[in-house]
All heavy atoms as TSV, in Angstrom:
chain	resi	resn	atom	element	x	y	z
A	1	MET	N	N	21.099	18.124	40.758
A	1	MET	CA	C	21.620	17.706	39.472
A	1	MET	C	C	21.402	16.207	39.302
A	1	MET	O	O	21.490	15.443	40.259
A	1	MET	CB	C	23.115	18.049	39.428
A	1	MET	CG	C	23.728	17.934	38.073
A	1	MET	SD	S	23.075	19.246	37.034
A	1	MET	CE	C	23.779	18.808	35.505
A	2	PHE	N	N	21.107	15.787	38.087
A	2	PHE	CA	C	20.874	14.373	37.824
A	2	PHE	C	C	22.171	13.589	37.804
A	2	PHE	O	O	23.205	14.075	37.354
A	2	PHE	CB	C	20.192	14.195	36.462
A	2	PHE	CG	C	18.755	14.613	36.452
A	2	PHE	CD1	C	18.336	15.702	35.717
A	2	PHE	CD2	C	17.817	13.907	37.182
A	2	PHE	CE1	C	17.012	16.088	35.700
A	2	PHE	CE2	C	16.482	14.284	37.173
A	2	PHE	CZ	C	16.080	15.380	36.431
A	3	GLU	N	N	22.089	12.363	38.272
A	3	GLU	CA	C	23.221	11.456	38.154
A	3	GLU	C	C	23.103	10.703	36.843
A	3	GLU	O	O	22.061	10.698	36.197
A	3	GLU	CB	C	23.228	10.476	39.323
A	3	GLU	CG	C	23.475	11.137	40.658
A	3	GLU	CD	C	23.498	10.137	41.790
A	3	GLU	OE1	O	23.661	8.937	41.500
A	3	GLU	OE2	O	23.338	10.554	42.936
A	4	PHE	N	N	24.171	10.060	36.447
A	4	PHE	CA	C	24.204	9.371	35.163
A	4	PHE	C	C	23.174	8.239	35.105
A	4	PHE	O	O	22.537	8.024	34.083
A	4	PHE	CB	C	25.613	8.826	34.898
A	4	PHE	CG	C	25.788	8.256	33.521
A	4	PHE	CD1	C	25.745	9.077	32.405
A	4	PHE	CD2	C	25.971	6.896	33.342
A	4	PHE	CE1	C	25.889	8.556	31.139
A	4	PHE	CE2	C	26.121	6.373	32.067
A	4	PHE	CZ	C	26.082	7.209	30.969
A	5	GLN	N	N	22.970	7.512	36.205
A	5	GLN	CA	C	22.002	6.408	36.224
A	5	GLN	C	C	20.577	6.925	36.055
A	5	GLN	O	O	19.758	6.300	35.390
A	5	GLN	CB	C	22.126	5.623	37.520
A	5	GLN	CG	C	23.391	4.787	37.613
A	5	GLN	CD	C	23.479	4.053	38.933
A	5	GLN	OE1	O	22.758	4.372	39.871
A	5	GLN	NE2	N	24.363	3.070	38.987
A	6	GLN	N	N	20.280	8.051	36.665
A	6	GLN	CA	C	18.949	8.629	36.496
A	6	GLN	C	C	18.739	9.073	35.056
A	6	GLN	O	O	17.648	8.921	34.499
A	6	GLN	CB	C	18.769	9.818	37.430
A	6	GLN	CG	C	18.618	9.436	38.882
A	6	GLN	CD	C	18.508	10.655	39.762
A	6	GLN	OE1	O	19.113	11.688	39.486
A	6	GLN	NE2	N	17.730	10.531	40.839
A	7	TYR	N	N	19.765	9.595	34.446
A	7	TYR	CA	C	19.693	10.020	33.047
A	7	TYR	C	C	19.442	8.816	32.146
A	7	TYR	O	O	18.603	8.875	31.242
A	7	TYR	CB	C	20.995	10.732	32.670
A	7	TYR	CG	C	21.069	11.191	31.240
A	7	TYR	CD1	C	20.269	12.232	30.775
A	7	TYR	CD2	C	21.936	10.579	30.335
A	7	TYR	CE1	C	20.329	12.654	29.456
A	7	TYR	CE2	C	21.999	10.989	29.012
A	7	TYR	CZ	C	21.196	12.034	28.595
A	7	TYR	OH	O	21.260	12.436	27.289
A	8	LEU	N	N	20.158	7.707	32.386
A	8	LEU	CA	C	19.941	6.497	31.587
A	8	LEU	C	C	18.534	5.941	31.808
A	8	LEU	O	O	17.880	5.490	30.864
A	8	LEU	CB	C	20.978	5.437	31.941
A	8	LEU	CG	C	22.361	5.638	31.348
A	8	LEU	CD1	C	23.278	4.512	31.798
A	8	LEU	CD2	C	22.312	5.705	29.844
A	9	GLY	N	N	18.051	5.974	33.033
A	9	GLY	CA	C	16.696	5.505	33.320
A	9	GLY	C	C	15.652	6.339	32.587
A	9	GLY	O	O	14.678	5.803	32.055
A	10	PHE	N	N	15.866	7.644	32.550
A	10	PHE	CA	C	14.949	8.529	31.830
A	10	PHE	C	C	14.972	8.225	30.330
A	10	PHE	O	O	13.920	8.187	29.679
A	10	PHE	CB	C	15.327	9.991	32.090
A	10	PHE	CG	C	14.437	10.972	31.406
A	10	PHE	CD1	C	13.123	11.121	31.803
A	10	PHE	CD2	C	14.914	11.742	30.355
A	10	PHE	CE1	C	12.287	12.028	31.167
A	10	PHE	CE2	C	14.089	12.646	29.716
A	10	PHE	CZ	C	12.776	12.796	30.124
A	11	LEU	N	N	16.155	7.978	29.767
A	11	LEU	CA	C	16.253	7.642	28.344
A	11	LEU	C	C	15.580	6.311	28.031
A	11	LEU	O	O	14.910	6.170	27.004
A	11	LEU	CB	C	17.716	7.612	27.896
A	11	LEU	CG	C	18.401	8.961	27.766
A	11	LEU	CD1	C	19.845	8.772	27.337
A	11	LEU	CD2	C	17.664	9.847	26.789
A	12	VAL	N	N	15.730	5.346	28.911
A	12	VAL	CA	C	15.061	4.053	28.722
A	12	VAL	C	C	13.547	4.240	28.780
A	12	VAL	O	O	12.804	3.679	27.959
A	12	VAL	CB	C	15.537	3.024	29.760
A	12	VAL	CG1	C	14.660	1.784	29.756
A	12	VAL	CG2	C	16.986	2.653	29.500
A	13	PHE	N	N	13.076	5.024	29.726
A	13	PHE	CA	C	11.642	5.305	29.837
A	13	PHE	C	C	11.118	5.958	28.558
A	13	PHE	O	O	10.070	5.559	28.028
A	13	PHE	CB	C	11.379	6.205	31.044
A	13	PHE	CG	C	9.982	6.738	31.099
A	13	PHE	CD1	C	8.928	5.919	31.462
A	13	PHE	CD2	C	9.714	8.060	30.771
A	13	PHE	CE1	C	7.624	6.405	31.502
A	13	PHE	CE2	C	8.425	8.555	30.810
A	13	PHE	CZ	C	7.383	7.728	31.180
A	14	LEU	N	N	11.813	6.966	28.046
A	14	LEU	CA	C	11.380	7.628	26.820
A	14	LEU	C	C	11.393	6.676	25.630
A	14	LEU	O	O	10.503	6.720	24.778
A	14	LEU	CB	C	12.277	8.828	26.519
A	14	LEU	CG	C	12.029	10.074	27.358
A	14	LEU	CD1	C	12.975	11.193	26.932
A	14	LEU	CD2	C	10.601	10.536	27.247
A	15	THR	N	N	12.395	5.799	25.572
A	15	THR	CA	C	12.474	4.824	24.474
A	15	THR	C	C	11.284	3.869	24.505
A	15	THR	O	O	10.639	3.629	23.485
A	15	THR	CB	C	13.789	4.037	24.568
A	15	THR	OG1	O	14.876	4.954	24.536
A	15	THR	CG2	C	13.922	3.055	23.428
A	16	VAL	N	N	10.976	3.333	25.674
A	16	VAL	CA	C	9.847	2.400	25.810
A	16	VAL	C	C	8.532	3.111	25.500
A	16	VAL	O	O	7.655	2.568	24.806
A	16	VAL	CB	C	9.832	1.774	27.217
A	16	VAL	CG1	C	8.554	1.001	27.463
A	16	VAL	CG2	C	11.040	0.879	27.398
A	17	LEU	N	N	8.374	4.325	25.993
A	17	LEU	CA	C	7.162	5.093	25.736
A	17	LEU	C	C	6.988	5.362	24.240
A	17	LEU	O	O	5.890	5.193	23.689
A	17	LEU	CB	C	7.207	6.414	26.509
A	17	LEU	CG	C	5.963	7.289	26.420
A	17	LEU	CD1	C	4.855	6.667	27.256
A	17	LEU	CD2	C	6.274	8.688	26.920
A	18	THR	N	N	8.059	5.742	23.566
A	18	THR	CA	C	8.001	6.021	22.127
A	18	THR	C	C	7.696	4.752	21.332
A	18	THR	O	O	6.895	4.779	20.391
A	18	THR	CB	C	9.328	6.634	21.654
A	18	THR	OG1	O	9.588	7.802	22.437
A	18	THR	CG2	C	9.271	7.015	20.200
A	19	MET	N	N	8.330	3.637	21.710
A	19	MET	CA	C	8.058	2.381	21.012
A	19	MET	C	C	6.597	1.971	21.182
A	19	MET	O	O	5.960	1.512	20.230
A	19	MET	CB	C	8.987	1.282	21.534
A	19	MET	CG	C	10.399	1.434	21.047
A	19	MET	SD	S	11.634	0.311	21.730
A	19	MET	CE	C	10.745	-1.064	22.318
A	20	GLY	N	N	6.054	2.142	22.384
A	20	GLY	CA	C	4.650	1.820	22.618
A	20	GLY	C	C	3.714	2.700	21.809
A	20	GLY	O	O	2.719	2.234	21.259
A	21	PHE	N	N	4.047	3.978	21.720
A	21	PHE	CA	C	3.227	4.904	20.947
A	21	PHE	C	C	3.189	4.495	19.477
A	21	PHE	O	O	2.119	4.395	18.872
A	21	PHE	CB	C	3.790	6.319	21.090
A	21	PHE	CG	C	3.144	7.317	20.177
A	21	PHE	CD1	C	1.872	7.793	20.438
A	21	PHE	CD2	C	3.800	7.762	19.032
A	21	PHE	CE1	C	1.272	8.708	19.596
A	21	PHE	CE2	C	3.210	8.677	18.191
A	21	PHE	CZ	C	1.942	9.155	18.463
A	22	TRP	N	N	4.348	4.235	18.883
A	22	TRP	CA	C	4.377	3.878	17.463
A	22	TRP	C	C	3.774	2.504	17.205
A	22	TRP	O	O	3.179	2.255	16.156
A	22	TRP	CB	C	5.791	3.965	16.907
A	22	TRP	CG	C	6.218	5.388	16.756
A	22	TRP	CD1	C	7.192	6.027	17.442
A	22	TRP	CD2	C	5.638	6.370	15.871
A	22	TRP	NE1	N	7.256	7.339	17.047
A	22	TRP	CE2	C	6.326	7.584	16.085
A	22	TRP	CE3	C	4.607	6.348	14.932
A	22	TRP	CZ2	C	6.023	8.748	15.383
A	22	TRP	CZ3	C	4.306	7.501	14.248
A	22	TRP	CH2	C	4.997	8.673	14.469
A	23	LEU	N	N	3.883	1.593	18.181
A	23	LEU	CA	C	3.236	0.290	18.036
A	23	LEU	C	C	1.720	0.451	18.007
A	23	LEU	O	O	1.039	-0.180	17.191
A	23	LEU	CB	C	3.651	-0.638	19.178
A	23	LEU	CG	C	3.006	-2.013	19.188
A	23	LEU	CD1	C	3.420	-2.802	17.944
A	23	LEU	CD2	C	3.371	-2.775	20.438
A	24	MET	N	N	1.170	1.297	18.874
A	24	MET	CA	C	-0.277	1.528	18.864
A	24	MET	C	C	-0.723	2.171	17.555
A	24	MET	O	O	-1.766	1.804	17.001
A	24	MET	CB	C	-0.676	2.416	20.050
A	24	MET	CG	C	-0.626	1.705	21.377
A	24	MET	SD	S	-1.703	0.276	21.451
A	24	MET	CE	C	-3.290	1.040	21.311
A	25	ILE	N	N	0.058	3.127	17.042
A	25	ILE	CA	C	-0.283	3.750	15.767
A	25	ILE	C	C	-0.287	2.695	14.665
A	25	ILE	O	O	-1.205	2.644	13.833
A	25	ILE	CB	C	0.714	4.884	15.433
A	25	ILE	CG1	C	0.587	6.021	16.444
A	25	ILE	CG2	C	0.519	5.395	14.014
A	25	ILE	CD1	C	-0.746	6.724	16.443
A	26	PHE	N	N	0.725	1.834	14.634
A	26	PHE	CA	C	0.810	0.770	13.625
A	26	PHE	C	C	-0.380	-0.176	13.737
A	26	PHE	O	O	-1.001	-0.532	12.728
A	26	PHE	CB	C	2.125	0.007	13.789
A	26	PHE	CG	C	2.258	-1.174	12.877
A	26	PHE	CD1	C	2.444	-0.997	11.521
A	26	PHE	CD2	C	2.190	-2.455	13.383
A	26	PHE	CE1	C	2.565	-2.084	10.672
A	26	PHE	CE2	C	2.310	-3.549	12.545
A	26	PHE	CZ	C	2.497	-3.360	11.191
A	27	LEU	N	N	-0.718	-0.596	14.943
A	27	LEU	CA	C	-1.825	-1.525	15.125
A	27	LEU	C	C	-3.149	-0.911	14.690
A	27	LEU	O	O	-3.969	-1.571	14.038
A	27	LEU	CB	C	-1.915	-1.959	16.590
A	27	LEU	CG	C	-0.838	-2.907	17.079
A	27	LEU	CD1	C	-0.987	-3.125	18.580
A	27	LEU	CD2	C	-0.899	-4.229	16.356
A	28	LEU	N	N	-3.373	0.350	15.047
A	28	LEU	CA	C	-4.658	0.986	14.742
A	28	LEU	C	C	-4.805	1.349	13.273
A	28	LEU	O	O	-5.925	1.480	12.784
A	28	LEU	CB	C	-4.853	2.228	15.611
A	28	LEU	CG	C	-5.083	1.942	17.090
A	28	LEU	CD1	C	-5.141	3.243	17.873
A	28	LEU	CD2	C	-6.346	1.141	17.298
A	29	THR	N	N	-3.704	1.534	12.556
A	29	THR	CA	C	-3.819	1.959	11.159
A	29	THR	C	C	-3.638	0.825	10.161
A	29	THR	O	O	-4.086	0.956	9.027
A	29	THR	CB	C	-2.801	3.064	10.845
A	29	THR	OG1	O	-1.492	2.595	11.134
A	29	THR	CG2	C	-3.085	4.315	11.638
A	30	PHE	N	N	-3.006	-0.271	10.544
A	30	PHE	CA	C	-2.764	-1.347	9.588
A	30	PHE	C	C	-3.347	-2.683	10.025
A	30	PHE	O	O	-4.093	-3.311	9.280
A	30	PHE	CB	C	-1.253	-1.529	9.346
A	30	PHE	CG	C	-0.629	-0.370	8.639
A	30	PHE	CD1	C	0.188	0.516	9.313
A	30	PHE	CD2	C	-0.861	-0.151	7.292
A	30	PHE	CE1	C	0.756	1.596	8.674
A	30	PHE	CE2	C	-0.301	0.923	6.637
A	30	PHE	CZ	C	0.509	1.797	7.324
A	31	ILE	N	N	-3.025	-3.133	11.204
A	31	ILE	CA	C	-3.373	-4.491	11.628
A	31	ILE	C	C	-4.873	-4.634	11.882
A	31	ILE	O	O	-5.501	-5.569	11.380
A	31	ILE	CB	C	-2.573	-4.888	12.879
A	31	ILE	CG1	C	-1.074	-4.769	12.621
A	31	ILE	CG2	C	-2.939	-6.281	13.347
A	31	ILE	CD1	C	-0.558	-5.631	11.487
A	32	VAL	N	N	-5.473	-3.738	12.642
A	32	VAL	CA	C	-6.898	-3.852	12.970
A	32	VAL	C	C	-7.779	-3.749	11.718
A	32	VAL	O	O	-8.669	-4.583	11.525
A	32	VAL	CB	C	-7.300	-2.833	14.060
A	32	VAL	CG1	C	-8.793	-2.808	14.267
A	32	VAL	CG2	C	-6.581	-3.154	15.367
A	33	PRO	N	N	-7.565	-2.766	10.825
A	33	PRO	CA	C	-8.394	-2.734	9.610
A	33	PRO	C	C	-8.202	-3.971	8.727
A	33	PRO	O	O	-9.164	-4.467	8.140
A	33	PRO	CB	C	-7.926	-1.477	8.874
A	33	PRO	CG	C	-7.364	-0.613	9.933
A	33	PRO	CD	C	-6.764	-1.545	10.939
A	34	TYR	N	N	-6.988	-4.490	8.651
A	34	TYR	CA	C	-6.726	-5.707	7.868
A	34	TYR	C	C	-7.508	-6.882	8.452
A	34	TYR	O	O	-8.111	-7.666	7.727
A	34	TYR	CB	C	-5.226	-6.000	7.879
A	34	TYR	CG	C	-4.836	-7.241	7.130
A	34	TYR	CD1	C	-4.767	-7.246	5.748
A	34	TYR	CD2	C	-4.532	-8.412	7.821
A	34	TYR	CE1	C	-4.400	-8.381	5.054
A	34	TYR	CE2	C	-4.176	-9.550	7.141
A	34	TYR	CZ	C	-4.104	-9.535	5.752
A	34	TYR	OH	O	-3.751	-10.668	5.088
A	35	TRP	N	N	-7.529	-7.001	9.772
A	35	TRP	CA	C	-8.227	-8.081	10.449
A	35	TRP	C	C	-9.737	-7.962	10.236
A	35	TRP	O	O	-10.420	-8.951	9.944
A	35	TRP	CB	C	-7.867	-8.031	11.930
A	35	TRP	CG	C	-8.591	-8.991	12.798
A	35	TRP	CD1	C	-8.583	-10.343	12.714
A	35	TRP	CD2	C	-9.454	-8.664	13.896
A	35	TRP	NE1	N	-9.381	-10.879	13.699
A	35	TRP	CE2	C	-9.914	-9.876	14.433
A	35	TRP	CE3	C	-9.848	-7.465	14.469
A	35	TRP	CZ2	C	-10.776	-9.910	15.517
A	35	TRP	CZ3	C	-10.699	-7.511	15.551
A	35	TRP	CH2	C	-11.150	-8.725	16.065
A	36	VAL	N	N	-10.274	-6.747	10.371
A	36	VAL	CA	C	-11.714	-6.534	10.201
A	36	VAL	C	C	-12.114	-6.809	8.751
A	36	VAL	O	O	-13.110	-7.495	8.492
A	36	VAL	CB	C	-12.105	-5.102	10.617
A	36	VAL	CG1	C	-13.525	-4.778	10.204
A	36	VAL	CG2	C	-11.926	-4.923	12.121
A	37	PHE	N	N	-11.362	-6.293	7.778
A	37	PHE	CA	C	-11.675	-6.514	6.381
A	37	PHE	C	C	-11.623	-7.999	6.033
A	37	PHE	O	O	-12.487	-8.504	5.305
A	37	PHE	CB	C	-10.694	-5.740	5.483
A	37	PHE	CG	C	-10.920	-5.959	4.017
A	37	PHE	CD1	C	-11.999	-5.385	3.386
A	37	PHE	CD2	C	-10.054	-6.750	3.292
A	37	PHE	CE1	C	-12.214	-5.593	2.031
A	37	PHE	CE2	C	-10.258	-6.968	1.946
A	37	PHE	CZ	C	-11.341	-6.388	1.315
A	38	GLY	N	N	-10.642	-8.712	6.552
A	38	GLY	CA	C	-10.547	-10.152	6.306
A	38	GLY	C	C	-11.730	-10.911	6.873
A	38	GLY	O	O	-12.254	-11.841	6.256
A	39	GLY	N	N	-12.181	-10.540	8.068
A	39	GLY	CA	C	-13.335	-11.200	8.681
A	39	GLY	C	C	-14.609	-10.965	7.898
A	39	GLY	O	O	-15.408	-11.882	7.682
A	40	VAL	N	N	-14.813	-9.730	7.432
A	40	VAL	CA	C	-16.008	-9.408	6.646
A	40	VAL	C	C	-15.972	-10.146	5.309
A	40	VAL	O	O	-16.981	-10.698	4.865
A	40	VAL	CB	C	-16.134	-7.886	6.444
A	40	VAL	CG1	C	-17.208	-7.544	5.433
A	40	VAL	CG2	C	-16.420	-7.201	7.771
A	41	LYS	N	N	-14.807	-10.177	4.686
A	41	LYS	CA	C	-14.661	-10.867	3.399
A	41	LYS	C	C	-14.971	-12.360	3.543
A	41	LYS	O	O	-15.672	-12.944	2.712
A	41	LYS	CB	C	-13.242	-10.670	2.882
A	41	LYS	CG	C	-12.979	-11.277	1.544
A	41	LYS	CD	C	-11.546	-11.001	1.097
A	41	LYS	CE	C	-11.226	-11.741	-0.168
A	41	LYS	NZ	N	-9.818	-11.595	-0.539
A	42	GLU	N	N	-14.470	-12.982	4.604
A	42	GLU	CA	C	-14.730	-14.388	4.836
A	42	GLU	C	C	-16.212	-14.644	5.099
A	42	GLU	O	O	-16.780	-15.624	4.609
A	42	GLU	CB	C	-13.893	-14.868	6.019
A	42	GLU	CG	C	-13.951	-16.355	6.234
A	42	GLU	CD	C	-13.003	-16.795	7.328
A	42	GLU	OE1	O	-11.971	-16.138	7.534
A	42	GLU	OE2	O	-13.324	-17.825	7.974
A	43	LEU	N	N	-16.863	-13.760	5.853
A	43	LEU	CA	C	-18.289	-13.899	6.140
A	43	LEU	C	C	-19.109	-13.820	4.856
A	43	LEU	O	O	-20.035	-14.616	4.651
A	43	LEU	CB	C	-18.727	-12.809	7.119
A	43	LEU	CG	C	-20.184	-12.848	7.578
A	43	LEU	CD1	C	-20.436	-14.094	8.405
A	43	LEU	CD2	C	-20.515	-11.605	8.368
A	44	VAL	N	N	-18.774	-12.890	3.975
A	44	VAL	CA	C	-19.489	-12.748	2.699
A	44	VAL	C	C	-19.299	-13.999	1.847
A	44	VAL	O	O	-20.258	-14.492	1.240
A	44	VAL	CB	C	-19.014	-11.474	1.968
A	44	VAL	CG1	C	-19.523	-11.450	0.542
A	44	VAL	CG2	C	-19.476	-10.243	2.720
A	45	GLN	N	N	-18.089	-14.524	1.812
A	45	GLN	CA	C	-17.833	-15.737	1.024
A	45	GLN	C	C	-18.628	-16.918	1.560
A	45	GLN	O	O	-19.166	-17.719	0.781
A	45	GLN	CB	C	-16.346	-16.068	1.032
A	45	GLN	CG	C	-15.516	-15.162	0.171
A	45	GLN	CD	C	-14.040	-15.472	0.257
A	45	GLN	OE1	O	-13.603	-16.242	1.102
A	45	GLN	NE2	N	-13.263	-14.856	-0.614
A	46	GLU	N	N	-18.709	-17.047	2.890
A	46	GLU	CA	C	-19.487	-18.140	3.474
A	46	GLU	C	C	-20.972	-18.011	3.134
A	46	GLU	O	O	-21.632	-19.008	2.823
A	46	GLU	CB	C	-19.302	-18.165	4.990
A	46	GLU	CG	C	-17.944	-18.647	5.433
A	46	GLU	CD	C	-17.772	-18.571	6.939
A	46	GLU	OE1	O	-18.727	-18.181	7.644
A	46	GLU	OE2	O	-16.662	-18.886	7.410
A	47	ARG	N	N	-21.498	-16.791	3.193
A	47	ARG	CA	C	-22.920	-16.594	2.873
A	47	ARG	C	C	-23.198	-16.890	1.403
A	47	ARG	O	O	-24.233	-17.473	1.071
A	47	ARG	CB	C	-23.348	-15.177	3.224
A	47	ARG	CG	C	-23.439	-14.968	4.717
A	47	ARG	CD	C	-24.078	-13.662	5.053
A	47	ARG	NE	N	-24.156	-13.503	6.512
A	47	ARG	CZ	C	-24.686	-12.474	7.103
A	47	ARG	NH1	N	-25.192	-11.487	6.382
A	47	ARG	NH2	N	-24.726	-12.405	8.412
A	48	ARG	N	N	-22.278	-16.490	0.514
A	48	ARG	CA	C	-22.456	-16.790	-0.912
A	48	ARG	C	C	-22.435	-18.292	-1.161
A	48	ARG	O	O	-23.235	-18.813	-1.935
A	48	ARG	CB	C	-21.366	-16.125	-1.742
A	48	ARG	CG	C	-21.563	-14.665	-1.947
A	48	ARG	CD	C	-20.498	-14.099	-2.858
A	48	ARG	NE	N	-20.644	-12.651	-2.974
A	48	ARG	CZ	C	-19.733	-11.869	-3.504
A	48	ARG	NH1	N	-18.606	-12.372	-3.961
A	48	ARG	NH2	N	-19.944	-10.568	-3.570
A	49	ALA	N	N	-21.513	-18.996	-0.502
A	49	ALA	CA	C	-21.431	-20.445	-0.676
A	49	ALA	C	C	-22.696	-21.116	-0.141
A	49	ALA	O	O	-23.197	-22.065	-0.736
A	49	ALA	CB	C	-20.200	-20.974	0.037
A	50	LYS	N	N	-23.212	-20.629	0.978
A	50	LYS	CA	C	-24.432	-21.202	1.557
A	50	LYS	C	C	-25.611	-20.973	0.621
A	50	LYS	O	O	-26.421	-21.892	0.386
A	50	LYS	CB	C	-24.714	-20.561	2.915
A	50	LYS	CG	C	-25.865	-21.187	3.652
A	50	LYS	CD	C	-26.047	-20.536	5.020
A	50	LYS	CE	C	-27.234	-21.121	5.750
A	50	LYS	NZ	N	-27.457	-20.459	7.040
A	51	LYS	N	N	-25.736	-19.767	0.030
A	51	LYS	CA	C	-26.822	-19.495	-0.910
A	51	LYS	C	C	-26.703	-20.391	-2.145
A	51	LYS	O	O	-27.705	-20.911	-2.649
A	51	LYS	CB	C	-26.801	-18.031	-1.335
A	51	LYS	CG	C	-27.489	-17.103	-0.388
A	51	LYS	CD	C	-27.560	-15.702	-0.985
A	51	LYS	CE	C	-28.279	-14.753	-0.066
A	51	LYS	NZ	N	-28.367	-13.398	-0.628
A	52	LYS	N	N	-25.474	-20.526	-2.645
A	52	LYS	CA	C	-25.263	-21.347	-3.830
A	52	LYS	C	C	-25.610	-22.803	-3.555
A	52	LYS	O	O	-26.218	-23.479	-4.387
A	52	LYS	CB	C	-23.799	-21.233	-4.284
A	52	LYS	CG	C	-23.527	-21.876	-5.625
A	52	LYS	CD	C	-22.068	-21.769	-6.018
A	52	LYS	CE	C	-21.815	-20.385	-6.596
A	52	LYS	NZ	N	-20.453	-20.269	-7.154
A	53	LEU	N	N	-25.262	-23.303	-2.367
A	53	LEU	CA	C	-25.579	-24.675	-1.980
A	53	LEU	C	C	-27.084	-24.872	-1.854
A	53	LEU	O	O	-27.630	-25.868	-2.343
A	53	LEU	CB	C	-24.870	-25.023	-0.676
A	53	LEU	CG	C	-25.035	-26.452	-0.169
A	53	LEU	CD1	C	-24.407	-27.423	-1.161
A	53	LEU	CD2	C	-24.421	-26.604	1.193
A	54	GLU	N	N	-27.783	-23.914	-1.236
A	54	GLU	CA	C	-29.230	-24.010	-1.075
A	54	GLU	C	C	-29.933	-23.931	-2.431
A	54	GLU	O	O	-30.902	-24.636	-2.677
A	54	GLU	CB	C	-29.752	-22.904	-0.159
A	54	GLU	CG	C	-29.397	-23.113	1.288
A	54	GLU	CD	C	-29.806	-21.942	2.157
A	54	GLU	OE1	O	-30.275	-20.926	1.606
A	54	GLU	OE2	O	-29.667	-22.038	3.391
A	55	LYS	N	N	-29.421	-23.085	-3.310
A	55	LYS	CA	C	-30.018	-22.938	-4.622
A	55	LYS	C	C	-29.834	-24.226	-5.438
A	55	LYS	O	O	-30.715	-24.627	-6.193
A	55	LYS	CB	C	-29.374	-21.772	-5.364
A	55	LYS	CG	C	-30.117	-21.316	-6.573
A	55	LYS	CD	C	-29.439	-20.101	-7.186
A	55	LYS	CE	C	-30.328	-18.896	-7.031
A	55	LYS	NZ	N	-29.806	-17.728	-7.743
A	56	GLY	N	N	-28.698	-24.885	-5.272
A	56	GLY	CA	C	-28.433	-26.116	-5.984
A	56	GLY	C	C	-29.299	-27.267	-5.507
A	56	GLY	O	O	-29.653	-28.158	-6.266
A	57	LEU	N	N	-29.638	-27.284	-4.217
A	57	LEU	CA	C	-30.438	-28.372	-3.667
A	57	LEU	C	C	-31.918	-28.200	-4.002
A	57	LEU	O	O	-32.650	-29.193	-4.053
A	57	LEU	CB	C	-30.263	-28.439	-2.156
A	57	LEU	CG	C	-28.879	-28.895	-1.660
A	57	LEU	CD1	C	-28.810	-28.829	-0.141
A	57	LEU	CD2	C	-28.578	-30.301	-2.117
A	58	LEU	N	N	-32.374	-26.979	-4.189
A	58	LEU	CA	C	-33.788	-26.756	-4.459
A	58	LEU	C	C	-34.095	-26.890	-5.891
A	58	LEU	O	O	-34.163	-27.391	-6.748
A	58	LEU	CB	C	-34.207	-25.352	-4.019
A	58	LEU	CG	C	-34.134	-25.094	-2.536
A	58	LEU	CD1	C	-34.505	-23.636	-2.254
A	58	LEU	CD2	C	-35.086	-25.985	-1.766
């Protein structure tokens, strides 16, 4: 039979495991796509500015 301390340890383990699972889901569905989209958007803006600058100088 389990003792009370083992039961609390198991509950803490399940809590940490569940928090980690939902954190990974959050990161993979919101944070990573936001970061990638922001990087691509910034790269496109830099290339447009570079083209505009080159076109103005020529």
